[in-house]
PDB file of the backbone (N, CA, C, O) and the ligand in Angstrom, with CONECT records:
HET     ZN  A 101       1
ATOM      1  N   MET A   1     -17.526 -11.424 -29.002  1.00  0.00           N
ATOM      2  CA  MET A   1     -16.952 -11.642 -27.681  1.00  0.00           C
ATOM      3  C   MET A   1     -15.656 -10.843 -27.583  1.00  0.00           C
ATOM      4  O   MET A   1     -14.842 -10.830 -28.506  1.00  0.00           O
ATOM      5  N   LEU A   2     -15.490 -10.195 -26.473  1.00  0.00           N
ATOM      6  CA  LEU A   2     -14.294  -9.395 -26.218  1.00  0.00           C
ATOM      7  C   LEU A   2     -13.455 -10.119 -25.169  1.00  0.00           C
ATOM      8  O   LEU A   2     -13.911 -10.368 -24.053  1.00  0.00           O
ATOM      9  N   LEU A   3     -12.224 -10.450 -25.546  1.00  0.00           N
ATOM     10  CA  LEU A   3     -11.303 -11.089 -24.599  1.00  0.00           C
ATOM     11  C   LEU A   3     -10.387 -10.028 -24.019  1.00  0.00           C
ATOM     12  O   LEU A   3      -9.712  -9.315 -24.760  1.00  0.00           O
ATOM     13  N   ILE A   4     -10.361  -9.922 -22.721  1.00  0.00           N
ATOM     14  CA  ILE A   4      -9.493  -8.964 -22.056  1.00  0.00           C
ATOM     15  C   ILE A   4      -8.316  -9.730 -21.451  1.00  0.00           C
ATOM     16  O   ILE A   4      -8.520 -10.657 -20.668  1.00  0.00           O
ATOM     17  N   PRO A   5      -7.079  -9.347 -21.810  1.00  0.00           N
ATOM     18  CA  PRO A   5      -5.903 -10.061 -21.299  1.00  0.00           C
ATOM     19  C   PRO A   5      -5.536  -9.588 -19.894  1.00  0.00           C
ATOM     20  O   PRO A   5      -4.736  -8.667 -19.728  1.00  0.00           O
ATOM     21  N   CYS A   6      -6.124 -10.220 -18.897  1.00  0.00           N
ATOM     22  CA  CYS A   6      -5.793  -9.856 -17.519  1.00  0.00           C
ATOM     23  C   CYS A   6      -4.301 -10.138 -17.283  1.00  0.00           C
ATOM     24  O   CYS A   6      -3.833 -11.235 -17.589  1.00  0.00           O
ATOM     25  N   PRO A   7      -3.551  -9.171 -16.745  1.00  0.00           N
ATOM     26  CA  PRO A   7      -2.118  -9.380 -16.514  1.00  0.00           C
ATOM     27  C   PRO A   7      -1.836 -10.493 -15.501  1.00  0.00           C
ATOM     28  O   PRO A   7      -0.719 -11.008 -15.444  1.00  0.00           O
ATOM     29  N   HIS A   8      -2.838 -10.866 -14.702  1.00  0.00           N
ATOM     30  CA  HIS A   8      -2.639 -11.888 -13.665  1.00  0.00           C
ATOM     31  C   HIS A   8      -3.208 -13.247 -14.071  1.00  0.00           C
ATOM     32  O   HIS A   8      -2.633 -14.280 -13.729  1.00  0.00           O
ATOM     33  N   CYS A   9      -4.328 -13.261 -14.796  1.00  0.00           N
ATOM     34  CA  CYS A   9      -5.050 -14.504 -15.082  1.00  0.00           C
ATOM     35  C   CYS A   9      -4.981 -14.934 -16.543  1.00  0.00           C
ATOM     36  O   CYS A   9      -5.318 -16.073 -16.867  1.00  0.00           O
ATOM     37  N   GLY A  10      -4.549 -14.038 -17.428  1.00  0.00           N
ATOM     38  CA  GLY A  10      -4.543 -14.355 -18.853  1.00  0.00           C
ATOM     39  C   GLY A  10      -5.833 -13.889 -19.505  1.00  0.00           C
ATOM     40  O   GLY A  10      -6.640 -13.214 -18.866  1.00  0.00           O
ATOM     41  N   PRO A  11      -6.038 -14.245 -20.777  1.00  0.00           N
ATOM     42  CA  PRO A  11      -7.223 -13.782 -21.509  1.00  0.00           C
ATOM     43  C   PRO A  11      -8.511 -14.362 -20.914  1.00  0.00           C
ATOM     44  O   PRO A  11      -8.623 -15.566 -20.681  1.00  0.00           O
ATOM     45  N   ARG A  12      -9.481 -13.469 -20.675  1.00  0.00           N
ATOM     46  CA  ARG A  12     -10.776 -13.874 -20.108  1.00  0.00           C
ATOM     47  C   ARG A  12     -11.881 -13.091 -20.818  1.00  0.00           C
ATOM     48  O   ARG A  12     -11.651 -12.000 -21.339  1.00  0.00           O
ATOM     49  N   ASP A  13     -13.076 -13.666 -20.827  1.00  0.00           N
ATOM     50  CA  ASP A  13     -14.223 -13.008 -21.445  1.00  0.00           C
ATOM     51  C   ASP A  13     -14.556 -11.719 -20.686  1.00  0.00           C
ATOM     52  O   ASP A  13     -14.417 -11.649 -19.465  1.00  0.00           O
ATOM     53  N   HIS A  14     -14.994 -10.713 -21.426  1.00  0.00           N
ATOM     54  CA  HIS A  14     -15.275  -9.415 -20.797  1.00  0.00           C
ATOM     55  C   HIS A  14     -16.391  -9.494 -19.756  1.00  0.00           C
ATOM     56  O   HIS A  14     -16.502  -8.614 -18.902  1.00  0.00           O
ATOM     57  N   SER A  15     -17.216 -10.538 -19.818  1.00  0.00           N
ATOM     58  CA  SER A  15     -18.304 -10.666 -18.841  1.00  0.00           C
ATOM     59  C   SER A  15     -17.764 -10.889 -17.422  1.00  0.00           C
ATOM     60  O   SER A  15     -18.509 -10.745 -16.452  1.00  0.00           O
ATOM     61  N   GLU A  16     -16.491 -11.234 -17.293  1.00  0.00           N
ATOM     62  CA  GLU A  16     -15.883 -11.410 -15.971  1.00  0.00           C
ATOM     63  C   GLU A  16     -15.397 -10.083 -15.381  1.00  0.00           C
ATOM     64  O   GLU A  16     -14.934 -10.033 -14.242  1.00  0.00           O
ATOM     65  N   PHE A  17     -15.509  -9.006 -16.174  1.00  0.00           N
ATOM     66  CA  PHE A  17     -14.936  -7.722 -15.776  1.00  0.00           C
ATOM     67  C   PHE A  17     -16.010  -6.675 -15.555  1.00  0.00           C
ATOM     68  O   PHE A  17     -17.132  -6.802 -16.046  1.00  0.00           O
ATOM     69  N   ARG A  18     -15.659  -5.650 -14.819  1.00  0.00           N
ATOM     70  CA  ARG A  18     -16.494  -4.466 -14.628  1.00  0.00           C
ATOM     71  C   ARG A  18     -15.736  -3.274 -15.197  1.00  0.00           C
ATOM     72  O   ARG A  18     -14.567  -3.046 -14.888  1.00  0.00           O
ATOM     73  N   TYR A  19     -16.440  -2.523 -16.037  1.00  0.00           N
ATOM     74  CA  TYR A  19     -15.858  -1.308 -16.601  1.00  0.00           C
ATOM     75  C   TYR A  19     -15.759  -0.254 -15.505  1.00  0.00           C
ATOM     76  O   TYR A  19     -16.703  -0.052 -14.741  1.00  0.00           O
ATOM     77  N   GLY A  20     -14.611   0.417 -15.434  1.00  0.00           N
ATOM     78  CA  GLY A  20     -14.403   1.386 -14.360  1.00  0.00           C
ATOM     79  C   GLY A  20     -14.212   2.813 -14.811  1.00  0.00           C
ATOM     80  O   GLY A  20     -13.922   3.687 -13.994  1.00  0.00           O
ATOM     81  N   GLY A  21     -14.368   3.065 -16.096  1.00  0.00           N
ATOM     82  CA  GLY A  21     -14.295   4.444 -16.547  1.00  0.00           C
ATOM     83  C   GLY A  21     -13.028   4.782 -17.306  1.00  0.00           C
ATOM     84  O   GLY A  21     -12.166   3.940 -17.555  1.00  0.00           O
ATOM     85  N   ASP A  22     -12.958   6.036 -17.655  1.00  0.00           N
ATOM     86  CA  ASP A  22     -11.885   6.590 -18.470  1.00  0.00           C
ATOM     87  C   ASP A  22     -10.599   6.689 -17.647  1.00  0.00           C
ATOM     88  O   ASP A  22     -10.564   7.386 -16.634  1.00  0.00           O
ATOM     89  N   ALA A  23      -9.550   5.997 -18.077  1.00  0.00           N
ATOM     90  CA  ALA A  23      -8.281   6.031 -17.346  1.00  0.00           C
ATOM     91  C   ALA A  23      -7.404   7.192 -17.772  1.00  0.00           C
ATOM     92  O   ALA A  23      -6.336   7.402 -17.196  1.00  0.00           O
ATOM     93  N   SER A  24      -7.829   7.941 -18.761  1.00  0.00           N
ATOM     94  CA  SER A  24      -7.008   9.073 -19.200  1.00  0.00           C
ATOM     95  C   SER A  24      -7.345  10.357 -18.441  1.00  0.00           C
ATOM     96  O   SER A  24      -6.614  11.343 -18.529  1.00  0.00           O
ATOM     97  N   LYS A  25      -8.478  10.340 -17.679  1.00  0.00           N
ATOM     98  CA  LYS A  25      -8.841  11.524 -16.901  1.00  0.00           C
ATOM     99  C   LYS A  25      -7.964  11.625 -15.662  1.00  0.00           C
ATOM    100  O   LYS A  25      -7.699  10.629 -14.989  1.00  0.00           O
ATOM    101  N   LYS A  26      -7.524  12.829 -15.377  1.00  0.00           N
ATOM    102  CA  LYS A  26      -6.731  13.055 -14.163  1.00  0.00           C
ATOM    103  C   LYS A  26      -7.661  13.461 -13.037  1.00  0.00           C
ATOM    104  O   LYS A  26      -8.437  14.407 -13.170  1.00  0.00           O
ATOM    105  N   ARG A  27      -7.579  12.742 -11.929  1.00  0.00           N
ATOM    106  CA  ARG A  27      -8.396  13.022 -10.757  1.00  0.00           C
ATOM    107  C   ARG A  27      -7.902  14.320 -10.118  1.00  0.00           C
ATOM    108  O   ARG A  27      -6.695  14.537 -10.020  1.00  0.00           O
ATOM    109  N   PRO A  28      -8.834  15.195  -9.679  1.00  0.00           N
ATOM    110  CA  PRO A  28      -8.394  16.410  -8.980  1.00  0.00           C
ATOM    111  C   PRO A  28      -7.563  16.051  -7.747  1.00  0.00           C
ATOM    112  O   PRO A  28      -7.747  14.990  -7.152  1.00  0.00           O
ATOM    113  N   ALA A  29      -6.673  16.924  -7.383  1.00  0.00           N
ATOM    114  CA  ALA A  29      -5.792  16.678  -6.239  1.00  0.00           C
ATOM    115  C   ALA A  29      -6.606  16.463  -4.966  1.00  0.00           C
ATOM    116  O   ALA A  29      -7.644  17.092  -4.758  1.00  0.00           O
ATOM    117  N   HIS A  30      -6.112  15.563  -4.123  1.00  0.00           N
ATOM    118  CA  HIS A  30      -6.766  15.288  -2.845  1.00  0.00           C
ATOM    119  C   HIS A  30      -6.863  16.583  -2.047  1.00  0.00           C
ATOM    120  O   HIS A  30      -5.884  17.320  -1.935  1.00  0.00           O
ATOM    121  N   GLY A  31      -8.035  16.858  -1.496  1.00  0.00           N
ATOM    122  CA  GLY A  31      -8.219  18.075  -0.722  1.00  0.00           C
ATOM    123  C   GLY A  31      -8.757  19.236  -1.540  1.00  0.00           C
ATOM    124  O   GLY A  31      -9.037  20.302  -0.992  1.00  0.00           O
ATOM    125  N   THR A  32      -8.904  19.045  -2.843  1.00  0.00           N
ATOM    126  CA  THR A  32      -9.463  20.102  -3.680  1.00  0.00           C
ATOM    127  C   THR A  32     -10.931  20.287  -3.341  1.00  0.00           C
ATOM    128  O   THR A  32     -11.695  19.322  -3.343  1.00  0.00           O
ATOM    129  N   ALA A  33     -11.334  21.517  -3.048  1.00  0.00           N
ATOM    130  CA  ALA A  33     -12.709  21.782  -2.633  1.00  0.00           C
ATOM    131  C   ALA A  33     -13.539  22.421  -3.741  1.00  0.00           C
ATOM    132  O   ALA A  33     -14.694  22.780  -3.511  1.00  0.00           O
ATOM    133  N   ASP A  34     -12.987  22.567  -4.912  1.00  0.00           N
ATOM    134  CA  ASP A  34     -13.697  23.189  -6.020  1.00  0.00           C
ATOM    135  C   ASP A  34     -14.786  22.241  -6.533  1.00  0.00           C
ATOM    136  O   ASP A  34     -14.484  21.240  -7.182  1.00  0.00           O
ATOM    137  N   ALA A  35     -16.063  22.562  -6.237  1.00  0.00           N
ATOM    138  CA  ALA A  35     -17.179  21.681  -6.596  1.00  0.00           C
ATOM    139  C   ALA A  35     -17.309  21.507  -8.106  1.00  0.00           C
ATOM    140  O   ALA A  35     -17.650  20.419  -8.570  1.00  0.00           O
ATOM    141  N   LYS A  36     -17.049  22.534  -8.863  1.00  0.00           N
ATOM    142  CA  LYS A  36     -17.164  22.421 -10.324  1.00  0.00           C
ATOM    143  C   LYS A  36     -16.114  21.455 -10.870  1.00  0.00           C
ATOM    144  O   LYS A  36     -16.393  20.674 -11.779  1.00  0.00           O
ATOM    145  N   LEU A  37     -14.923  21.515 -10.317  1.00  0.00           N
ATOM    146  CA  LEU A  37     -13.861  20.606 -10.745  1.00  0.00           C
ATOM    147  C   LEU A  37     -14.263  19.146 -10.496  1.00  0.00           C
ATOM    148  O   LEU A  37     -14.072  18.288 -11.357  1.00  0.00           O
ATOM    149  N   TRP A  38     -14.821  18.876  -9.312  1.00  0.00           N
ATOM    150  CA  TRP A  38     -15.254  17.516  -8.982  1.00  0.00           C
ATOM    151  C   TRP A  38     -16.453  17.106  -9.814  1.00  0.00           C
ATOM    152  O   TRP A  38     -16.534  15.968 -10.276  1.00  0.00           O
ATOM    153  N   HIS A  39     -17.392  18.036 -10.010  1.00  0.00           N
ATOM    154  CA  HIS A  39     -18.558  17.743 -10.847  1.00  0.00           C
ATOM    155  C   HIS A  39     -18.111  17.309 -12.243  1.00  0.00           C
ATOM    156  O   HIS A  39     -18.570  16.294 -12.766  1.00  0.00           O
ATOM    157  N   ASP A  40     -17.215  18.090 -12.832  1.00  0.00           N
ATOM    158  CA  ASP A  40     -16.743  17.780 -14.181  1.00  0.00           C
ATOM    159  C   ASP A  40     -16.012  16.437 -14.207  1.00  0.00           C
ATOM    160  O   ASP A  40     -16.162  15.665 -15.154  1.00  0.00           O
ATOM    161  N   HIS A  41     -15.224  16.159 -13.171  1.00  0.00           N
ATOM    162  CA  HIS A  41     -14.470  14.905 -13.132  1.00  0.00           C
ATOM    163  C   HIS A  41     -15.406  13.694 -13.019  1.00  0.00           C
ATOM    164  O   HIS A  41     -15.192  12.676 -13.677  1.00  0.00           O
ATOM    165  N   VAL A  42     -16.429  13.811 -12.194  1.00  0.00           N
ATOM    166  CA  VAL A  42     -17.309  12.671 -11.918  1.00  0.00           C
ATOM    167  C   VAL A  42     -18.375  12.481 -12.995  1.00  0.00           C
ATOM    168  O   VAL A  42     -18.690  11.348 -13.360  1.00  0.00           O
ATOM    169  N   PHE A  43     -18.934  13.587 -13.509  1.00  0.00           N
ATOM    170  CA  PHE A  43     -20.116  13.455 -14.357  1.00  0.00           C
ATOM    171  C   PHE A  43     -19.912  13.726 -15.844  1.00  0.00           C
ATOM    172  O   PHE A  43     -20.772  13.361 -16.646  1.00  0.00           O
ATOM    173  N   LEU A  44     -18.823  14.344 -16.234  1.00  0.00           N
ATOM    174  CA  LEU A  44     -18.631  14.653 -17.653  1.00  0.00           C
ATOM    175  C   LEU A  44     -17.664  13.649 -18.278  1.00  0.00           C
ATOM    176  O   LEU A  44     -16.582  13.388 -17.752  1.00  0.00           O
ATOM    177  N   PHE A  45     -18.082  13.099 -19.404  1.00  0.00           N
ATOM    178  CA  PHE A  45     -17.277  12.074 -20.067  1.00  0.00           C
ATOM    179  C   PHE A  45     -17.131  12.385 -21.546  1.00  0.00           C
ATOM    180  O   PHE A  45     -18.034  12.934 -22.177  1.00  0.00           O
ATOM    181  N   ASP A  46     -15.985  12.024 -22.080  1.00  0.00           N
ATOM    182  CA  ASP A  46     -15.791  12.078 -23.517  1.00  0.00           C
ATOM    183  C   ASP A  46     -16.308  10.769 -24.096  1.00  0.00           C
ATOM    184  O   ASP A  46     -16.444   9.775 -23.382  1.00  0.00           O
ATOM    185  N   ASN A  47     -16.590  10.776 -25.370  1.00  0.00           N
ATOM    186  CA  ASN A  47     -16.998   9.563 -26.069  1.00  0.00           C
ATOM    187  C   ASN A  47     -16.017   9.357 -27.213  1.00  0.00           C
ATOM    188  O   ASN A  47     -16.342   9.619 -28.371  1.00  0.00           O
ATOM    189  N   PRO A  48     -14.808   8.882 -26.885  1.00  0.00           N
ATOM    190  CA  PRO A  48     -13.745   8.846 -27.886  1.00  0.00           C
ATOM    191  C   PRO A  48     -13.980   7.790 -28.962  1.00  0.00           C
ATOM    192  O   PRO A  48     -14.591   6.748 -28.723  1.00  0.00           O
ATOM    193  N   LYS A  49     -13.481   8.091 -30.130  1.00  0.00           N
ATOM    194  CA  LYS A  49     -13.501   7.134 -31.237  1.00  0.00           C
ATOM    195  C   LYS A  49     -12.052   6.783 -31.533  1.00  0.00           C
ATOM    196  O   LYS A  49     -11.270   7.641 -31.943  1.00  0.00           O
ATOM    197  N   GLY A  50     -11.696   5.524 -31.327  1.00  0.00           N
ATOM    198  CA  GLY A  50     -10.323   5.096 -31.571  1.00  0.00           C
ATOM    199  C   GLY A  50      -9.668   4.620 -30.286  1.00  0.00           C
ATOM    200  O   GLY A  50     -10.342   4.127 -29.382  1.00  0.00           O
ATOM    201  N   ALA A  51      -8.355   4.769 -30.207  1.00  0.00           N
ATOM    202  CA  ALA A  51      -7.580   4.285 -29.062  1.00  0.00           C
ATOM    203  C   ALA A  51      -7.999   5.011 -27.783  1.00  0.00           C
ATOM    204  O   ALA A  51      -8.188   6.227 -27.770  1.00  0.00           O
ATOM    205  N   HIS A  52      -8.138   4.233 -26.716  1.00  0.00           N
ATOM    206  CA  HIS A  52      -8.649   4.790 -25.472  1.00  0.00           C
ATOM    207  C   HIS A  52      -8.125   3.963 -24.298  1.00  0.00           C
ATOM    208  O   HIS A  52      -8.014   2.740 -24.393  1.00  0.00           O
ATOM    209  N   LYS A  53      -7.803   4.639 -23.187  1.00  0.00           N
ATOM    210  CA  LYS A  53      -7.380   3.937 -21.975  1.00  0.00           C
ATOM    211  C   LYS A  53      -8.570   3.863 -21.021  1.00  0.00           C
ATOM    212  O   LYS A  53      -9.241   4.862 -20.763  1.00  0.00           O
ATOM    213  N   GLU A  54      -8.821   2.652 -20.498  1.00  0.00           N
ATOM    214  CA  GLU A  54      -9.971   2.442 -19.628  1.00  0.00           C
ATOM    215  C   GLU A  54      -9.573   1.639 -18.394  1.00  0.00           C
ATOM    216  O   GLU A  54      -8.669   0.804 -18.445  1.00  0.00           O
ATOM    217  N   TYR A  55     -10.263   1.904 -17.283  1.00  0.00           N
ATOM    218  CA  TYR A  55     -10.102   1.065 -16.091  1.00  0.00           C
ATOM    219  C   TYR A  55     -11.083  -0.097 -16.185  1.00  0.00           C
ATOM    220  O   TYR A  55     -12.248   0.090 -16.535  1.00  0.00           O
ATOM    221  N   TRP A  56     -10.609  -1.285 -15.875  1.00  0.00           N
ATOM    222  CA  TRP A  56     -11.442  -2.479 -15.784  1.00  0.00           C
ATOM    223  C   TRP A  56     -11.033  -3.228 -14.518  1.00  0.00           C
ATOM    224  O   TRP A  56      -9.859  -3.248 -14.148  1.00  0.00           O
ATOM    225  N   GLN A  57     -12.012  -3.842 -13.863  1.00  0.00           N
ATOM    226  CA  GLN A  57     -11.724  -4.681 -12.697  1.00  0.00           C
ATOM    227  C   GLN A  57     -12.127  -6.117 -13.023  1.00  0.00           C
ATOM    228  O   GLN A  57     -13.212  -6.353 -13.553  1.00  0.00           O
ATOM    229  N   HIS A  58     -11.266  -7.067 -12.710  1.00  0.00           N
ATOM    230  CA  HIS A  58     -11.550  -8.472 -12.959  1.00  0.00           C
ATOM    231  C   HIS A  58     -12.335  -9.017 -11.769  1.00  0.00           C
ATOM    232  O   HIS A  58     -11.783  -9.696 -10.903  1.00  0.00           O
ATOM    233  N   VAL A  59     -13.645  -8.704 -11.740  1.00  0.00           N
ATOM    234  CA  VAL A  59     -14.471  -9.018 -10.571  1.00  0.00           C
ATOM    235  C   VAL A  59     -14.698 -10.512 -10.375  1.00  0.00           C
ATOM    236  O   VAL A  59     -14.873 -10.953  -9.239  1.00  0.00           O
ATOM    237  N   LEU A  60     -14.701 -11.301 -11.442  1.00  0.00           N
ATOM    238  CA  LEU A  60     -14.919 -12.746 -11.300  1.00  0.00           C
ATOM    239  C   LEU A  60     -13.611 -13.519 -11.410  1.00  0.00           C
ATOM    240  O   LEU A  60     -13.606 -14.711 -11.717  1.00  0.00           O
ATOM    241  N   GLY A  61     -12.504 -12.832 -11.156  1.00  0.00           N
ATOM    242  CA  GLY A  61     -11.193 -13.481 -11.200  1.00  0.00           C
ATOM    243  C   GLY A  61     -10.358 -12.995 -10.033  1.00  0.00           C
ATOM    244  O   GLY A  61     -10.695 -13.218  -8.870  1.00  0.00           O
ATOM    245  N   CYS A  62      -9.278 -12.337 -10.357  1.00  0.00           N
ATOM    246  CA  CYS A  62      -8.322 -11.902  -9.335  1.00  0.00           C
ATOM    247  C   CYS A  62      -8.761 -10.624  -8.607  1.00  0.00           C
ATOM    248  O   CYS A  62      -8.137 -10.234  -7.620  1.00  0.00           O
ATOM    249  N   ARG A  63      -9.833  -9.969  -9.087  1.00  0.00           N
ATOM    250  CA  ARG A  63     -10.402  -8.751  -8.498  1.00  0.00           C
ATOM    251  C   ARG A  63      -9.462  -7.541  -8.595  1.00  0.00           C
ATOM    252  O   ARG A  63      -9.686  -6.526  -7.936  1.00  0.00           O
ATOM    253  N   GLN A  64      -8.427  -7.649  -9.404  1.00  0.00           N
ATOM    254  CA  GLN A  64      -7.486  -6.541  -9.560  1.00  0.00           C
ATOM    255  C   GLN A  64      -7.994  -5.542 -10.597  1.00  0.00           C
ATOM    256  O   GLN A  64      -8.672  -5.907 -11.557  1.00  0.00           O
ATOM    257  N   TRP A  65      -7.648  -4.274 -10.379  1.00  0.00           N
ATOM    258  CA  TRP A  65      -7.941  -3.223 -11.347  1.00  0.00           C
ATOM    259  C   TRP A  65      -6.804  -3.164 -12.352  1.00  0.00           C
ATOM    260  O   TRP A  65      -5.642  -3.385 -12.010  1.00  0.00           O
ATOM    261  N   MET A  66      -7.155  -2.861 -13.601  1.00  0.00           N
ATOM    262  CA  MET A  66      -6.140  -2.746 -14.636  1.00  0.00           C
ATOM    263  C   MET A  66      -6.487  -1.613 -15.592  1.00  0.00           C
ATOM    264  O   MET A  66      -7.633  -1.171 -15.670  1.00  0.00           O
ATOM    265  N   VAL A  67      -5.483  -1.158 -16.308  1.00  0.00           N
ATOM    266  CA  VAL A  67      -5.671  -0.169 -17.366  1.00  0.00           C
ATOM    267  C   VAL A  67      -5.576  -0.922 -18.686  1.00  0.00           C
ATOM    268  O   VAL A  67      -4.560  -1.543 -18.995  1.00  0.00           O
ATOM    269  N   VAL A  68      -6.643  -0.853 -19.448  1.00  0.00           N
ATOM    270  CA  VAL A  68      -6.720  -1.545 -20.729  1.00  0.00           C
ATOM    271  C   VAL A  68      -6.734  -0.491 -21.830  1.00  0.00           C
ATOM    272  O   VAL A  68      -7.501   0.470 -21.776  1.00  0.00           O
ATOM    273  N   GLU A  69      -5.881  -0.683 -22.824  1.00  0.00           N
ATOM    274  CA  GLU A  69      -5.887   0.201 -23.984  1.00  0.00           C
ATOM    275  C   GLU A  69      -6.683  -0.497 -25.079  1.00  0.00           C
ATOM    276  O   GLU A  69      -6.265  -1.516 -25.628  1.00  0.00           O
ATOM    277  N   ARG A  70      -7.855   0.089 -25.383  1.00  0.00           N
ATOM    278  CA  ARG A  70      -8.796  -0.533 -26.320  1.00  0.00           C
ATOM    279  C   ARG A  70      -9.175   0.462 -27.409  1.00  0.00           C
ATOM    280  O   ARG A  70      -9.375   1.647 -27.143  1.00  0.00           O
ATOM    281  N   ASP A  71      -9.270  -0.033 -28.630  1.00  0.00           N
ATOM    282  CA  ASP A  71      -9.762   0.785 -29.734  1.00  0.00           C
ATOM    283  C   ASP A  71     -11.286   0.672 -29.719  1.00  0.00           C
ATOM    284  O   ASP A  71     -11.826  -0.425 -29.857  1.00  0.00           O
ATOM    285  N   THR A  72     -11.974   1.789 -29.553  1.00  0.00           N
ATOM    286  CA  THR A  72     -13.428   1.750 -29.415  1.00  0.00           C
ATOM    287  C   THR A  72     -14.132   1.468 -30.737  1.00  0.00           C
ATOM    288  O   THR A  72     -15.337   1.218 -30.750  1.00  0.00           O
ATOM    289  N   VAL A  73     -13.404   1.504 -31.844  1.00  0.00           N
ATOM    290  CA  VAL A  73     -14.011   1.207 -33.143  1.00  0.00           C
ATOM    291  C   VAL A  73     -13.863  -0.278 -33.462  1.00  0.00           C
ATOM    292  O   VAL A  73     -14.835  -0.939 -33.828  1.00  0.00           O
ATOM    293  N   THR A  74     -12.642  -0.800 -33.323  1.00  0.00           N
ATOM    294  CA  THR A  74     -12.377  -2.191 -33.707  1.00  0.00           C
ATOM    295  C   THR A  74     -12.462  -3.155 -32.527  1.00  0.00           C
ATOM    296  O   THR A  74     -12.471  -4.368 -32.733  1.00  0.00           O
ATOM    297  N   GLN A  75     -12.525  -2.654 -31.310  1.00  0.00           N
ATOM    298  CA  GLN A  75     -12.511  -3.450 -30.065  1.00  0.00           C
ATOM    299  C   GLN A  75     -11.162  -4.138 -29.834  1.00  0.00           C
ATOM    300  O   GLN A  75     -11.044  -4.951 -28.918  1.00  0.00           O
ATOM    301  N   ALA A  76     -10.147  -3.831 -30.642  1.00  0.00           N
ATOM    302  CA  ALA A  76      -8.827  -4.438 -30.467  1.00  0.00           C
ATOM    303  C   ALA A  76      -8.178  -3.894 -29.194  1.00  0.00           C
ATOM    304  O   ALA A  76      -8.182  -2.688 -28.946  1.00  0.00           O
ATOM    305  N   ILE A  77      -7.627  -4.798 -28.401  1.00  0.00           N
ATOM    306  CA  ILE A  77      -6.943  -4.407 -27.173  1.00  0.00           C
ATOM    307  C   ILE A  77      -5.445  -4.506 -27.413  1.00  0.00           C
ATOM    308  O   ILE A  77      -4.932  -5.569 -27.762  1.00  0.00           O
ATOM    309  N   SER A  78      -4.748  -3.394 -27.223  1.00  0.00           N
ATOM    310  CA  SER A  78      -3.312  -3.366 -27.510  1.00  0.00           C
ATOM    311  C   SER A  78      -2.466  -3.557 -26.261  1.00  0.00           C
ATOM    312  O   SER A  78      -1.297  -3.929 -26.370  1.00  0.00           O
ATOM    313  N   ALA A  79      -3.020  -3.314 -25.081  1.00  0.00           N
ATOM    314  CA  ALA A  79      -2.244  -3.476 -23.849  1.00  0.00           C
ATOM    315  C   ALA A  79      -3.177  -3.569 -22.648  1.00  0.00           C
ATOM    316  O   ALA A  79      -4.286  -3.034 -22.661  1.00  0.00           O
ATOM    317  N   ALA A  80      -2.713  -4.251 -21.625  1.00  0.00           N
ATOM    318  CA  ALA A  80      -3.417  -4.305 -20.344  1.00  0.00           C
ATOM    319  C   ALA A  80      -2.357  -4.447 -19.270  1.00  0.00           C
ATOM    320  O   ALA A  80      -1.502  -5.330 -19.339  1.00  0.00           O
ATOM    321  N   ARG A  81      -2.419  -3.578 -18.283  1.00  0.00           N
ATOM    322  CA  ARG A  81      -1.422  -3.639 -17.206  1.00  0.00           C
ATOM    323  C   ARG A  81      -2.096  -3.307 -15.885  1.00  0.00           C
ATOM    324  O   ARG A  81      -3.138  -2.651 -15.874  1.00  0.00           O
ATOM    325  N   PRO A  82      -1.530  -3.742 -14.784  1.00  0.00           N
ATOM    326  CA  PRO A  82      -2.132  -3.451 -13.483  1.00  0.00           C
ATOM    327  C   PRO A  82      -2.241  -1.947 -13.257  1.00  0.00           C
ATOM    328  O   PRO A  82      -1.302  -1.202 -13.539  1.00  0.00           O
ATOM    329  N   ALA A  83      -3.379  -1.507 -12.750  1.00  0.00           N
ATOM    330  CA  ALA A  83      -3.584  -0.070 -12.516  1.00  0.00           C
ATOM    331  C   ALA A  83      -2.652   0.456 -11.433  1.00  0.00           C
ATOM    332  O   ALA A  83      -2.298   1.635 -11.426  1.00  0.00           O
ATOM    333  N   ARG A  84      -2.258  -0.422 -10.521  1.00  0.00           N
ATOM    334  CA  ARG A  84      -1.406   0.031  -9.424  1.00  0.00           C
ATOM    335  C   ARG A  84      -0.013   0.437  -9.895  1.00  0.00           C
ATOM    336  O   ARG A  84       0.754   1.015  -9.125  1.00  0.00           O
ATOM    337  N   ASP A  85       0.326   0.138 -11.166  1.00  0.00           N
ATOM    338  CA  ASP A  85       1.607   0.584 -11.718  1.00  0.00           C
ATOM    339  C   ASP A  85       1.661   2.083 -11.825  1.00  0.00           C
ATOM    340  O   ASP A  85       2.746   2.657 -11.919  1.00  0.00           O
ATOM    341  N   GLY A  86       0.489   2.747 -11.813  1.00  0.00           N
ATOM    342  CA  GLY A  86       0.447   4.195 -11.874  1.00  0.00           C
ATOM    343  C   GLY A  86       0.820   4.765 -13.218  1.00  0.00           C
ATOM    344  O   GLY A  86       1.267   5.908 -13.309  1.00  0.00           O
ATOM    345  N   THR A  87       0.638   3.973 -14.277  1.00  0.00           N
ATOM    346  CA  THR A  87       1.029   4.433 -15.608  1.00  0.00           C
ATOM    347  C   THR A  87      -0.177   4.835 -16.456  1.00  0.00           C
ATOM    348  O   THR A  87      -0.044   4.986 -17.671  1.00  0.00           O
ATOM    349  N   ALA A  88      -1.343   5.011 -15.849  1.00  0.00           N
ATOM    350  CA  ALA A  88      -2.545   5.337 -16.621  1.00  0.00           C
ATOM    351  C   ALA A  88      -2.389   6.635 -17.377  1.00  0.00           C
ATOM    352  O   ALA A  88      -2.933   6.786 -18.471  1.00  0.00           O
ATOM    353  N   HIS A  89      -1.650   7.578 -16.809  1.00  0.00           N
ATOM    354  CA  HIS A  89      -1.525   8.897 -17.444  1.00  0.00           C
ATOM    355  C   HIS A  89      -0.190   9.048 -18.162  1.00  0.00           C
ATOM    356  O   HIS A  89       0.171  10.149 -18.578  1.00  0.00           O
ATOM    357  N   ALA A  90       0.543   7.947 -18.309  1.00  0.00           N
ATOM    358  CA  ALA A  90       1.848   8.016 -18.990  1.00  0.00           C
ATOM    359  C   ALA A  90       1.674   8.141 -20.480  1.00  0.00           C
ATOM    360  O   ALA A  90       2.661   8.212 -21.213  1.00  0.00           O
TER     361      ALA A  90
HETATM  362 ZN    ZN A 101      -7.461 -11.477 -13.305  1.00  0.00          ZN2+
END
C-alpha cells in the first residue's frame, strides 16, 4: 500500500488519487505551434529509476493537484506540495 501525504487532507491511500504524469517536464510555451515539440511533450516519457517528481490529483478527497516526490524503486515519498505553488520545476 502506498500512502500519499496530501498537503490538505493528510496521508491517504493511493487508490484515492489519480496519477497525472511527470512533473519534471516543462510544458512548451503557450502559443507554440511547433507540432514536434507538442508531440514530444505529450507522448514521449522517461522511465526514471530513483527520485522522481510526479503530478497526482486527490480525486476522492480535496480534488487538488499536487507534486509528489517519489522514489520509483523504494516507493518512498519524500515530499508532497500543492501544484499551484509552481515549484514543480524548482
Ligand atoms: Zn486531499
